[in-house]
ZABA-353216 format. One line per field, with one value per residue (C-alpha): residue number from 1; residue in one letter; x, y, z. Coordinates in steps of 0.001 Angstrom, whole numbers, plus 524288, in hexadecimal, padded with zeros to 5 digits. Layout:
<pts>
n = NUM	...
res = A	...
xx = X	...
yy = Y	...
zz = Z	...
</pts>
This chain:
<pts>
n = 1	2	3	4	5	6	7	8	9	10	11	12	13	14	15	16	17	18	19	20	21	22	23	24	25	26	27	28	29	30	31	32	33	34	35	36	37	38	39	40	41	42	43	44	45	46	47	48	49	50	51	52	53	54	55	56	57	58	59	60	61	62	63	64	65	66	67	68	69	70	71	72	73	74	75	76	77	78	79	80	81	82	83	84	85	86	87	88	89	90	91	92	93	94	95	96	97	98	99	100	101	102	103	104	105	106	107	108	109	110	111	112	113	114	115	116	117	118	119	120	121	122	123	124	125	126	127	128	129	130	131	132	133	134	135	136	137	138	139	140	141	142	143	144	145	146	147	148	149	150	151	152	153	154	155	156	157	158	159	160	161	162	163	164	165	166	167	168	169	170	171	172	173	174	175	176	177	178	179	180	181	182	183	184	185	186	187	188	189	190	191	192	193	194	195	196	197	198	199	200	201	202	203	204	205	206	207	208	209	210	211	212	213	214	215	216	217	218	219	220	221	222	223	224	225	226	227	228	229	230	231	232	233	234	235	236	237	238	239	240	241	242	243	244	245	246	247	248	249	250	251	252	253	254	255	256	257	258	259	260	261	262	263	264	265	266	267	268	269	270	271	272	273	274	275	276	277	278	279	280	281	282	283	284	285	286	287	288	289	290	291	292	293	294	295	296	297	298	299	300	301	302	303	304	305	306	307	308	309	310	311	312	313	314	315	316	317	318	319	320	321	322	323	324	325	326	327	328	329	330	331	332	333	334	335	336	337	338	339	340	341	342	343	344	345	346	347	348	349	350	351	352	353	354	355	356	357	358	359	360	361	362	363	364	365	366	367	368	369	370	371	372	373	374	375	376	377	378	379	380	381	382	383	384	385	386	387	388	389	390	391	392	393	394	395	396	397	398	399	400	401	402	403	404	405	406	407	408	409	410	411	412	413	414	415	416	417	418	419	420	421	422	423	424	425	426	427	428	429	430	431	432	433	434	435	436	437	438	439	440	441	442	443	444	445	446	447	448	449	450	451	452	453	454	455	456	457	458	459	460	461	462	463	464	465	466	467	468	469	470	471	472	473	474	475	476	477	478	479	480	481	482	483	484	485	486	487	488	489	490	491	492	493	494	495	496	497	498	499	500	501	502	503	504	505	506	507	508	509	510	511	512	513	514	515	516	517	518	519	520	521	522	523	524	525	526	527	528	529	530	531	532	533	534	535	536	537	538	539	540	541	542	543	544	545	546	547	548	549	550	551	552	553	554	555	556	557	558	559	560	561	562	563	564	565	566	567	568	569	570	571	572	573	574	575	576	577	578	579	580	581	582	583	584	585	586	587	588	589	590	591	592	593	594	595	596	597	598	599	600	601	602	603	604	605	606	607	608	609	610	611	612	613	614	615	616	617	618	619	620	621	622	623	624	625	626	627	628	629	630	631	632	633	634	635	636	637	638	639	640	641	642	643	644	645	646	647	648	649	650	651	652	653	654	655	656	657	658	659	660
res = M	I	K	K	Y	L	F	L	L	L	I	V	L	L	F	N	S	V	F	T	G	S	T	L	A	K	K	H	S	N	Q	A	A	D	L	I	F	K	N	G	D	V	Y	T	V	G	K	D	R	S	W	A	E	A	V	A	I	K	D	D	K	I	L	Y	V	G	D	N	K	G	V	A	A	F	K	G	N	N	T	K	V	M	N	L	K	G	K	M	L	M	P	G	F	I	D	S	H	N	H	A	Y	L	M	A	E	S	L	F	W	L	S	L	N	P	Y	T	T	V	E	E	R	Q	Q	A	I	K	D	Y	L	K	G	H	P	N	I	K	Q	L	R	G	V	G	W	D	E	I	K	R	D	S	E	S	R	G	V	T	P	K	E	L	L	D	Q	V	V	P	D	I	P	A	V	F	I	A	N	S	H	H	S	I	L	V	N	S	K	A	L	E	M	A	G	I	D	E	N	T	P	D	P	Q	G	G	T	I	E	R	D	P	K	T	G	E	P	T	G	I	L	H	E	F	S	A	Q	N	L	V	I	N	A	L	P	Q	P	D	F	T	V	Q	Q	Y	K	E	T	I	L	T	W	Q	K	I	A	A	E	D	G	I	T	S	T	F	V	P	I	H	Y	P	T	E	N	L	L	K	A	F	E	D	L	D	N	E	R	K	L	T	V	R	Y	D	L	G	L	W	A	D	E	N	K	G	T	E	Q	I	G	R	L	K	E	L	R	D	K	Y	Q	G	K	S	Y	K	I	D	T	I	K	I	F	A	D	G	V	G	E	H	K	L	V	W	D	Q	D	V	L	E	E	T	V	A	A	L	D	K	E	G	F	R	V	Y	I	H	A	I	G	D	Q	G	F	Y	P	S	H	N	A	L	S	A	F	E	Y	A	A	E	A	N	G	K	R	D	S	R	H	V	I	T	H	I	D	W	V	K	E	D	D	V	T	R	F	K	N	L	G	V	I	P	A	P	Q	P	A	W	F	G	K	G	W	Y	Q	G	V	S	G	E	Q	L	K	N	L	N	R	L	N	S	Y	F	E	A	G	I	P	V	A	S	S	S	D	F	P	S	T	D	T	F	K	R	D	M	Y	P	L	T	G	L	E	V	G	I	T	R	L	D	P	D	T	T	T	E	A	D	L	N	K	V	A	W	P	K	E	K	A	T	L	D	E	M	I	T	S	Y	R	I	N	G	A	H	L	I	F	Q	E	D	E	R	G	S	I	E	V	G	K	K	A	D	L	V	V	L	D	K	N	L	F	E	I	P	V	T	T	I	G	E	A	K	V	L	L	T	L	F	E	G	K	E	V	F	R	H	P	T	L	I	N	A	S	Y	I	K	T	L	V	E	Q	F	K	K	D	G	E	I	S	N	H	G	A	A	R	S	L	Q	A	H	L	D	Q	A	V	R	L	E	K	R	E	A	A	E	R	V	V	K	H	M	Q	K	F	N	E	L	L	D	K	H	K	K	N	R	V	I	S	E	D	A	Y	N	T	L	K	I	H	T	D	S	L	I	K	K	W	Q	K	D	C	K	K	D
xx = D1D50	D193F	D0D9C	D0947	D0AC5	D02BB	CF840	CF79B	CF75E	CEB97	CE406	CE66B	CE241	CD5EB	CD2B9	CD53E	CCCBC	CC12E	CC3B8	CC3A8	CB761	CB053	CB535	CB057	CA2FF	CA2F0	CA780	C9B60	C91B7	C8AF9	C8BB0	C8367	C7FDA	C71D4	C74F1	C8081	C82B4	C8C5B	C91DD	C9018	C9846	C9953	C9F31	CA1B4	CA501	CAE01	CBAE6	CC1D5	CB692	CB6F7	CADFE	CA8B4	C9F81	C97F5	C916E	C8AD7	C813D	C7C67	C71C9	C747F	C82E9	C8D5B	C9360	C9C9D	CA231	CAAB3	CAA20	CA03A	CA8F0	CAA27	C9BF8	C9858	C9C37	C90CE	C863C	C7CB4	C707F	C67C5	C714C	C6B45	C749F	C73AE	C7B8F	C7E37	C82FC	C8CCC	C83E7	C8950	C8858	C8B11	C8822	C7B10	C7ADD	C7B33	C73C3	C7A24	C6F73	C6153	C54AD	C4DF0	C42C4	C3EDD	C38EB	C2D71	C2A68	C278F	C1FE2	C171B	C1757	C12C6	C1DA4	C1BDB	C281A	C2026	C19CE	C1FA5	C155A	C0EEC	C019B	C0610	C0BC3	C001B	BF72E	BFFC0	BFDBF	BEF19	BEE2D	BF647	BEDBB	BE1AC	BE6C0	BEB2E	BDFA6	BE27F	BF0EE	BF5A0	C0207	C0761	C1522	C1C1D	C287D	C2C3C	C278A	C35E0	C3258	C284A	C2F3F	C2FEB	C21B6	C1D03	C24A1	C1F4A	C1159	C1464	C1140	C18F8	C1BFE	C133A	C07FE	C095F	C07A7	BFCA2	BF46C	BF2F9	BF602	BF058	BEBAF	BF69E	C04FF	C0BD8	C1AFE	C225D	C30C7	C3A51	C4107	C4DE0	C4719	C4D34	C40C3	C3287	C269D	C1B1B	C0E14	C0849	C0230	C0F10	C15B7	C0A61	C0AFD	C19C8	C181B	C20DA	C1E83	C25D4	C2B88	C30D0	C3FE9	C478A	C4D2B	C5B24	C5EC9	C51AE	C4A44	C3C15	C3A18	C329A	C2B63	C3516	C2AA1	C229B	C2BCD	C2179	C259A	C2384	C220F	C3025	C3920	C4743	C4F1C	C4BB0	C4B13	C4114	C39B4	C37B1	C30CD	C2581	C26F5	C279A	C1ABB	C136F	C0962	C124C	C208E	C265A	C22E0	C1DBD	C2632	C1DB1	C2004	C2E45	C2E89	C27CE	C3115	C3D5E	C3818	C354A	C41FD	C496E	C4386	C48E4	C55CF	C5697	C541A	C5F7D	C68BE	C6906	C6BD5	C6FEF	C6CDF	C6F2B	C623D	C6307	C56D8	C53D4	C483C	C4569	C3DB8	C3D00	C3283	C3C75	C458E	C3A37	C3781	C45C9	C44F5	C38B3	C3DDF	C4A9F	C43AA	C3B46	C482E	C4287	C4E58	C5518	C5F07	C68CA	C653B	C6D60	C64C8	C6883	C5FC6	C5D64	C6332	C5AFD	C6396	C5B8A	C5E7A	C6CCA	C72E3	C660B	C60CD	C6BBD	C65E8	C593B	C6193	C68F3	C5BFD	C578F	C64C6	C64AF	C562E	C571D	C6152	C5E2F	C6318	C626E	C6229	C6948	C6A7E	C7780	C7756	C7190	C6DDD	C70D0	C6DDA	C7910	C7170	C6549	C622C	C612F	C6626	C7463	C712E	C7683	C6C2D	C72D1	C7A98	C8869	C8B9F	C7F58	C82C9	C9068	C8C03	C8135	C8968	C93E4	C89BE	C8442	C91AE	C9491	C88A2	C8D29	C8404	C8830	C843E	C7F5F	C7F14	C770E	C7F24	C7BE1	C81FB	C81DC	C8B81	C93D9	C8C3C	C9276	C8AE9	C932C	C9E0A	C95F8	C9256	CA165	CA3BD	C9947	C9FEC	CAD41	CA7C3	CA212	CAFC0	CB5FA	CACB4	CAB67	CB73B	CB71A	CAFCE	CA9F0	C9E0A	C9BD3	C9468	C8EF2	C8BE3	C81E2	C7EAB	C8A7C	C885F	C91CB	C9E7E	CAA82	CB798	CBE07	CB314	CB569	CC161	CB8C7	CB018	CBBB7	CC22A	CB4AB	CB067	CA45C	C9CC7	C9760	C8A6E	C86B6	C7BF5	C8357	C77AA	C75AA	C82E8	C7D3C	C726C	C7A82	C7B7F	C8921	C8255	C8637	C9098	C9DE1	CA97A	CAFEC	CA340	C9FD8	CAAD7	CA3B3	C9716	C9382	CA0D9	CA278	CB027	CB618	CB168	CB5B0	CC313	CC41C	CC05F	CB378	CA877	C9E00	C909D	C8718	C78D1	C6B8E	C6493	C5856	C4DA8	C5201	C5506	C50B8	C5E6A	C5D16	C4FBA	C56CF	C5517	C5F2E	C644A	C733B	C77FE	C73DF	C7C56	C87CD	C86A3	C857D	C9074	C9914	C9472	C8EC6	C8567	C767F	C7492	C6807	C6F30	C7D92	C84D3	C9351	C95B5	C915D	C9B37	CA4DE	C9AB9	C9B4B	C9E25	CA6CB	CABCA	CB592	CAA5D	CA66D	CA77D	CAB29	CA14C	CA8CA	CA811	C99C8	C96CE	C9ED6	C974D	C8A61	C8FD5	C9A4A	C9B4B	C8C78	C8E57	C996E	C8FD7	C863F	C90D1	C8DC6	C9A41	C9DB0	C8F3E	C8C30	C9162	C9979	C9884	CA14A	C9FB1	C990F	C920B	C836D	C7DEE	C7911	C7AB3	C7603	C76CB	C76FA	C7467	C8170	C8FB9	C909B	C9F3F	C9C50	C9264	C9347	C9295	C87C0	C7E9F	C8159	C7468	C6D0F	C7290	C67C8	C6747	C62F1	C6408	C6541	C6884	C6820	C6F50	C6DBE	C5F72	C5A90	C531B	C51A1	C51FA	C50DB	C45A5	C4F86	C546C	C4709	C41ED	C38EE	C4405	C47E2	C39EA	C39DB	C45AB	C3EAD	C3301	C3C54	C427D	C35DB	C30FE	C3D9D	C3C27	C2E54	C2948	C2085	C1A27	C12D3	C1ADC	C0FDB	C0FDE	C1E85	C1DCA	C1339	C1B83	C279C	C1FF0	C1BAE	C2959	C2EBA	C25B3	C29D7	C3843	C355C	C2DF6	C38ED	C4293	C39CB	C3892	C2A15	C27AE	C1846	C174F	C2154	C1953	C0CCD	C127F	C1870	C0B67	C0504	C103B	C0CAE	BFEB4	C03B9	C0B9A	BFF88	BF7D8	C02C4	C0343	BF456	BF57F	C0080	C0A82	C1497	C1A87	C18BD	C276E	C2801	C1BB5	C20CF	C2DEA	C2885	C1EF6	C288A	C3189	C2680	C218B	C2F1E	C3005	C22E4	C26B3	C3404	C2D00	C21F6	C2C6F	C3088	C223A	C2224	C2E72	C2828
yy = 4A8EF	4A48C	49D40	4A9DE	4B1AF	4A7D9	4A800	4B6AF	4B6F7	4AD3F	4B5B8	4C1A1	4BA1E	4B558	4C346	4C8BC	4BE5F	4C125	4D033	4CEAB	4C67A	4D003	4DB4E	4D4A6	4D287	4E05C	4E563	4DEB7	4DFFC	4EAD6	4E281	4D6A1	4CEC1	4CD53	4BF43	4B5CB	4AA08	4A091	4928F	493ED	4914E	49F4A	4A12D	4AFC6	4B0A5	4BBF2	4BE3C	4B396	4AA0B	4A809	4A00E	4A409	49DE9	4A9B9	4B644	4C168	4CAC1	4D7C4	4DF10	4DCD2	4DA10	4D009	4D340	4C7AB	4BC04	4B2A7	4A7BF	4A3C8	4A97D	4B676	4B873	4B6E6	4C55B	4C939	4C27D	4CB87	4C936	4C99E	4C302	4B78D	4AC51	4A1AB	49552	4913A	4836A	48318	48829	49112	49F70	4A7AA	4B4C0	4B589	4B1F0	4BC83	4B9C1	4C199	4C00E	4BE63	4C344	4C3DF	4CC9D	4C279	4BA1D	4C373	4BAD7	4AE69	4B6CC	4BE2E	4B7C2	4AAFB	4A03B	49638	48E68	483BB	4805A	47848	4772F	48126	47D84	47EE6	48BFD	49159	48C80	492B5	49FC8	49D6A	49A89	4A6A0	4AF17	4AA13	4AD0D	4BA78	4BF26	4CDC1	4CDE7	4D658	4CEE3	4C0DF	4BFAE	4B2D4	4AB23	49DDF	4968E	496DC	48C3A	4942B	493FC	4852D	48423	48DF9	486B1	479F8	47FAC	486DE	49427	4A001	4A1A4	4ADC7	4A586	49B48	4A700	4AD74	4A0CF	4A389	4B243	4B982	4C62F	4CB55	4CBC8	4C003	4BF68	4B3DE	4B4F1	4A957	4A41D	4A98C	4B68C	4B92A	4B69C	4B8A6	4B2AC	4BB96	4BAAE	4C2DC	4CCCB	4CFFA	4D18E	4D9CE	4E304	4E411	4E730	4DC02	4D69C	4D154	4DED8	4E0BF	4E04B	4D8FA	4E232	4E2BD	4D669	4D01E	4C71B	4C5D6	4B862	4B808	4AE4D	4AB70	4AC2B	4B7D3	4BF3D	4C09D	4C016	4B284	4B73C	4B497	4BFCA	4BE8D	4C76A	4D2EC	4DD74	4D5A9	4D10A	4DF8B	4E2BA	4DA64	4DC3E	4EB6B	4EB06	4E2F3	4E8DF	4E544	4E405	4E2A4	4DD74	4E72E	4ECAF	4E4A5	4D807	4DA66	4DCA0	4CFCC	4C918	4CE6B	4CABE	4BCF3	4BB31	4BF99	4B432	4AAE8	4B1D6	4B0F3	4A24B	4A166	4A912	4B4A9	4C1E5	4CA3E	4C9AD	4D0DE	4D292	4D57E	4DAD1	4D7D5	4E153	4EF78	4F017	4FB2A	4F428	4EA06	4F4FD	4FB61	4EE04	4ECF4	4FB4A	4F833	4EBFD	4F212	4FDBF	4F365	4ECA2	4DFAA	4DC45	4D0EC	4CF05	4D8DB	4DC79	4E1F7	4E506	4E646	4EE28	4E943	4F024	4F00C	4EC37	4F56E	501B3	501C8	50D31	51551	50D15	510B6	51CFB	5153B	50ACE	514BD	51AB2	50D28	50AAA	51799	5158F	507E1	5054F	4FF0D	4F92E	4EAD7	4ECED	4F551	4F7F2	4F937	4EF93	4EEAA	4E145	4DEBD	4D366	4CFC6	4C3B0	4BC85	4AE34	4A526	4ADF5	4B0F8	4BF6F	4CB06	4D3AA	4E07A	4E6D7	4E5F4	4F419	4F7F9	4EEC3	4F477	50262	4FF06	4F7ED	501F4	50D38	50501	50295	51132	51401	50A52	4FF1E	4F183	4E95B	4DB7F	4D47E	4C7E3	4BF80	4B112	4AD00	4A024	49742	4A007	4AC1E	4B43B	4C106	4C25F	4C621	4D181	4D56F	4D58F	4DDEE	4E7B7	4E859	4EA97	4F595	4FB8F	4FA35	50049	50BA1	50E8A	50886	4FCF1	4FD80	4F47C	4F22B	4E3B9	4E137	4D416	4C96C	4BF94	4B168	4B0B7	4A2D5	4A437	4ABEB	4AB8C	4A783	4B3FB	4BBE4	4B72E	4C044	4CB94	4C978	4CA56	4D658	4DDF2	4DA8D	4D4B6	4CB68	4BEFB	4BAE4	4ACF8	4A428	497D1	48F88	48FD0	48888	47BCF	47B31	47398	47EC8	47A16	46DFE	46EC4	4795A	4766E	47587	48176	489BA	483B6	48BA5	497D2	4932A	4973C	49BE5	49D62	49846	4A10C	4AD75	4A8EF	4A4F8	4B353	4B966	4BE99	4C020	4B710	4BA99	4AEEC	4B063	4A915	4B0BA	4AE29	4AB4E	4AAAD	49C4E	4924F	48BDD	47E3E	4832D	48A83	497F8	4A10A	49822	49C5B	48F25	48913	49207	48F93	48145	48229	48B92	481F2	47528	47B15	46FD6	46EF2	46E9F	466AA	45A9B	45C1D	4541F	453DE	44942	4530F	45D81	45821	459C3	46855	46C14	47770	4761D	4810C	48A6F	484D8	48DB2	48A7C	48C0E	497AB	49E0A	49B9F	4A0B7	4AD6A	4AF3F	4AF85	4B7A1	4C1D5	4C1C6	4C465	4CFB0	4D550	4D510	4DDDA	4E64C	4E16E	4D955	4E295	4DFC1	4D196	4C4D4	4C053	4BE64	4C9E1	4D3A1	4DF6B	4D945	4D77A	4CB5E	4C48B	4B62A	4A88E	49C14	48F81	481F7	47C28	4811C	4813E	47DFA	47174	46B17	464D0	46F97	468A8	46AD1	479B2	47D25	474F4	47D2C	484BF	4935B	493E1	4A227	4AE60	4BBF0	4C8A6	4D420	4CCE0	4CAA8	4BCA8	4BAD1	4AC43	4A106	492E9	48BAB	482AC	48E79	4938C	490EB	49719	49DB4	4A487	4A8FC	4AEC2	4B6CB	4BBCD	4BFC7	4C710	4CE37	4D1BD	4D719	4DEEF	4E467	4E805	4DDB6	4D8D1	4E4AB	4DF1F	4DAAD	4D059	4CAA0	4C8E9	4C298	4B97D	4B49A	4B38B	4AB84	4A1BE	4A080	49DE4	49285	48DF2	48EA0	48676	47C28	47C25	47859	46CAF	4695B	468F3	4696C	4699F	47392	47C79	47BA4	47EB3	489E3	49024	48F68	496A4	4A08C	4A23E	4A50A	4AF73	4B559	4B67E	4BCBE	4C753	4CA0E	4CBAD	4D52D	4DC78	4DB0E	4D419	4D94E	4D1D7	4CF02	4C98C	4C170	4BB70	4B8A3	4B209	4AA97	4A542	4A084	49B25	49327	48E01	489E9	48347	47B57	4778F	471CA	46C29	463A3	45ED6	45BB5	452F1	44BEE	44917
zz = A5EA9	A516E	A5780	A5E5E	A51E6	A4A3A	A54D8	A5455	A45A4	A4577	A4F7E	A4674	A3A4A	A415C	A4684	A3879	A328A	A3C04	A39D3	A2B09	A2ABB	A33D6	A2B1D	A1F30	A2511	A2A6A	A1CD3	A164E	A2138	A1964	A0D36	A122A	A0660	A0242	9FD0C	9FF02	9F6B0	9FD5C	9FA8C	9EC62	9DFBA	9DBB2	9CE45	9CD33	9BE56	9C251	9BB37	9C314	9C1E9	9D060	9D934	9E6A5	9F01B	9F51F	9F09B	9F7FD	9F1E1	9F61B	9EF4E	9E0C8	9E17A	9E57B	9F24C	9F42F	9EC64	9F3B0	9FD90	A08BC	A12B8	A0CC5	A097A	A17C7	A19E3	A1179	A1906	A2023	A279F	A1BC4	A126E	A0B04	A0937	9FE79	A003D	9F21F	9F697	9EB54	9E10B	9D643	9D69F	9CA17	9C4A7	9BD9D	9AF6C	9A518	9985F	98DD5	9834D	98885	98237	98F36	989A7	97FDE	98ACB	98775	97BCF	98408	98DCB	9840F	9774B	9719D	97030	9662F	96AC4	97248	9655D	959BD	94F67	946CD	94BDF	95A39	957D5	9501C	95B4E	965D7	95E5D	95DFD	96C1D	96F5B	9673A	96D52	97AD0	97685	96D99	96D41	96A54	95F0C	95BEB	95F30	96379	9653D	964E6	95E70	95216	94D25	943DA	93C9F	92F91	92F4B	93387	928F1	91E49	9220C	91FF1	91401	91A14	91EB4	92D62	92E48	928FE	93471	93D25	934E1	936D3	944E3	946FB	93B23	94124	94A4E	9487A	94D69	94FD4	9550B	957B6	955D8	961D1	95CE4	95B6F	94E65	9469C	9479E	94163	93E6A	9388A	92CA7	93595	93C56	92ED8	92A91	93644	933FF	925E1	921B2	91429	90862	90572	9135B	91350	91D49	92836	92A5C	9315A	93093	9279F	92411	91E7F	911A2	9092F	8FE4F	8F3B5	8F7F7	9004E	90B49	91967	91F05	92CA3	931DB	934FD	9394D	941D9	94987	93F36	937C6	94402	94862	93BBD	94157	95011	94F51	947F2	9526E	95B26	966D0	961E7	96F7D	97C99	986EB	99201	99BE2	99371	99394	9A231	9A470	99B2A	9A1DA	9AFE0	9AAA8	9A3AB	9AF88	9B7B1	9ADE8	9AD97	9BC4E	9BB9F	9B20D	9BA53	9B03C	9B6F0	9AB2B	99CC2	98F98	98897	97A25	97495	96682	9637B	9664C	97399	97D7D	984CB	98956	98DE8	995D5	99BB2	9A0BE	9A5DB	9AD5F	9B323	9B6DE	9BD7F	9C4FB	9C93D	9C2DB	9BA17	9BFF3	9B4C4	9AF90	9A181	99688	98AA8	97CCF	97357	96582	95A48	94D65	9418B	93974	9412A	942D4	94A01	94966	954E8	95DE8	96350	96790	96DD7	97582	97A1F	97F58	9859A	98D19	99120	99626	9A05F	9AD5E	9B9B6	9B52A	9A60D	99BE5	98D5B	98772	97C4D	96E35	96860	95A42	95170	94830	9430F	9459D	94405	9382B	92DC1	92B68	92BC6	932FB	9388C	9375D	92C20	93058	92E96	9358A	940A0	9421C	94258	94C13	9552F	954B6	957BE	962DD	9684C	967A4	96F54	97A8F	97742	9784D	96C0D	96CE2	9604E	95CE0	9539F	9532C	9457C	93E94	93830	92F64	9334E	93E6C	941F2	94E25	944D3	93F54	94D4A	9517C	94555	949ED	9574C	950EA	9491B	95574	95CA4	950F4	9507B	95F07	9654A	96EB9	97AFC	98560	97D10	97FFF	97336	9723A	9679E	96B87	966F7	95E7B	95A58	94F22	95155	948FD	94FAE	94C29	951E0	95FB5	95FB1	95AC7	96691	96F80	96944	96869	97643	970EA	979EE	974F7	97A47	97649	97ACD	97FA9	98181	97267	970BD	97416	969E4	96028	956A3	9522F	94B43	93CE8	93EEA	9391E	94159	93C45	93E32	94B8E	95257	94EF9	955BC	96375	96831	976B3	97B88	97138	9772C	98503	98013	979C4	9873E	980F7	98C0B	9869E	98CA6	98BF6	989D4	98639	97BAE	98358	97DF1	96FE0	97188	97BA2	97C5D	98278	98872	99287	98D2E	993C9	99ECB	99F87	9A4A6	9979A	990EC	99A39	99825	988EC	98842	98E87	98744	97AB3	97AFD	97D8C	98C7F	98B96	98603	988D0	9927D	996F4	98C46	9818D	984E4	97A88	96FCF	96E1B	96048	962EE	970DD	96F37	97212	97EC2	98AC6	99901	9A41B	9A989	99BDE	99A5E	9A874	9A547	9990D	9A09E	9AB92	9AB4D	99C10	99BCF	9A5AF	99D1C	9914B	998C3	99EAC	9AC2F	9AF33	9BAEA	9C085	9BCE5	9B712	9C22E	9D130	9D689	9E17F	9DD83	9D1BF	9D09E	9D769	9CAF6	9CF5A	9CC43	9D449	9CD2A	9D292	9CD4A	9CBEA	9BD11	9BE08	9C4D8	9BBF7	9AE66	9A477	99D6E	9A9A1	9AB15	9A467	9AF02	9BA3F	9C0E1	9C51D	9D330	9D63F	9CEA8	9D486	9CCA2	9D359	9E07B	9DED5	9DE06	9D167	9D0A3	9DAD6	9D67F	9DCF1	9E3EE	9EB74	9EFD3	9FCFE	A0772	A0D98	A0113	9FE37	A0BAD	A0867	9FC56	A04DA	A0DEF	A0285	9FC45	A09A6	A0AFB	9FD2E	9FF1C	9F567	A003F	A0628	A1197	A1D30	A212A	A13AE	A142A	A21A3	A1D8F	A11C7	A1A53	A24BD	A1A2C	A14C8	A22F9	A2427	A164B	A1A40	A25E8	A1D58	A1314	A1DCC	A2170	A127A	A1436	A05ED	A059F	A10C9	A09FC	9FD82	A0472	A0C56	A0064	9F982	A047E	A0324	9F4BB	9F8D1	A0252	9F788	9EF57	9FABA	9FCC7	9EE2F	9EDE9	9F930	9F24B	9FD27	9F504	9E7DC	9DB3A	9DA3B	9E87B	9E619	9D94A	9DE69	9EB3D	9E37E	9D9C9	9E51F	9ECC3	9E0FA	9DEE1	9ED55	9ED33	9E0C8	9E70D	9F2CA	9EAF4	9E4C0	9F1EE	9F4FE	9E905	9ED53	9FAA9
</pts>
């Protein structure tokens, strides 16, 4: 009897198992995924920090997170499946302080950074002017050593520029962006002479004997005296659009899918550029923008800031933040009068703005303390709310102020990659504990949001690569020279963070900073499919090699925005052609078929590993692309995408040709 009962029970269980599986498949039959990842090391960064092996995506959202067996229910006839083969899948990186728009400087200005001597820099300026004979102004970046160079020659900094640019205004900004070098013509146009007072928070450097300006101006209130007097103070809308599109390509390569962008000068052209690109659906990063508050205008500027906030709100960008400078660089000097700062922060808070304060500090100088006092004043005046105010940089923070961060709900946004630059050299043991805090915030339960400050510094020549920040946040050492044996040499090891903490700071905490934690920052069902695939599981490699890990694939809201050349093949390019045809980006059926036929042959050649024939075939494919572009049957975006991927495939197979 027992055996008969067990047999019947087994039959029922088997039937129920089949029925349940069928029901699950039926339940999700109308939710067939667009893309499935399987066989991966999926770190969700959810509340329980769980792991999975499969993820399904439909449209712009995550449909399923779990195991390979469960994801099978979401596979439809048109679902693409990517076998990760043990590679790591994570949420996209969120950079909580990135001046993406400043890439315009490298695209449209003269950079003096490649040069080291006065003669080389002056010659570079001459060559640039020769190539641009009709310009009305010269803008550039670099020559941070101008003061040293001018003193060694017994002239003022402006005179070094006057020697090569006497007739038009010339303005070069330092790499820190807190100082500018200008010639005499620029000072003349701005009406700056020995009688011009320093503006609030700024400094006009002067000759100690004559009082005349030397050509160097520090901080933005002083810089804007000159910049606002130039024939073209700002980049054009079109230049900003080109800048954002160019920056997005680098961001995609770095795995960045969201960012906070603090703007540090008045510009509506940049906002118009974001509006245009958003309307054109060309933004492939989620942007949170912070408008600059002028330390000379206090509360009187809030009306204009509200107008801009109300006017510029888009699908992939928004404005809800005001950027304020508490200090600059170099001088131990507060930019704002404290009373004006507190009144302005309180007024902004009352209007629903989040306030984002720059406070670097120095040994014995703690502007973050003043910033926290302003937030306390606002809380007392308006009552506490979910404001998520931020203090960024915070290289120097008093121990007692960590508790104030916590109590006020203020978010610290440091640049972890800076921590390995050896800034602690010469700092006493007692003061050292106040330098570059990180673990203290995590221990206090404060949601640290990590960032790069691109492009203000070229930290370790990696610009904004988040994996560098991950590594240095853990080691607090130079990633270019550090080995496992060096890990015990950290001057203040208490402030080292763990890998999980650093990952959190670049994901869910960054999403929290931009009020997007319900949409992004972790791999959970219903959230946006902002994802990145890494070539290695970061938890299984030495911490000193984390910065060497590579981003292989980046998805923004379910759309692939970067694919590493190692993942590009003819079959993949064929799927792009099919998608472009479906979307109307290839308007002629015959053109699409001709491209697909070429790729069918390339797929067969790749399977045979016939490297030379693949190269020749894809070169002919490139010629066909050019023909279709000339005949206007393929869109500019589709052409550029296919061209880039084809060139990558050709280069990959050309390497195999050389090996043979």
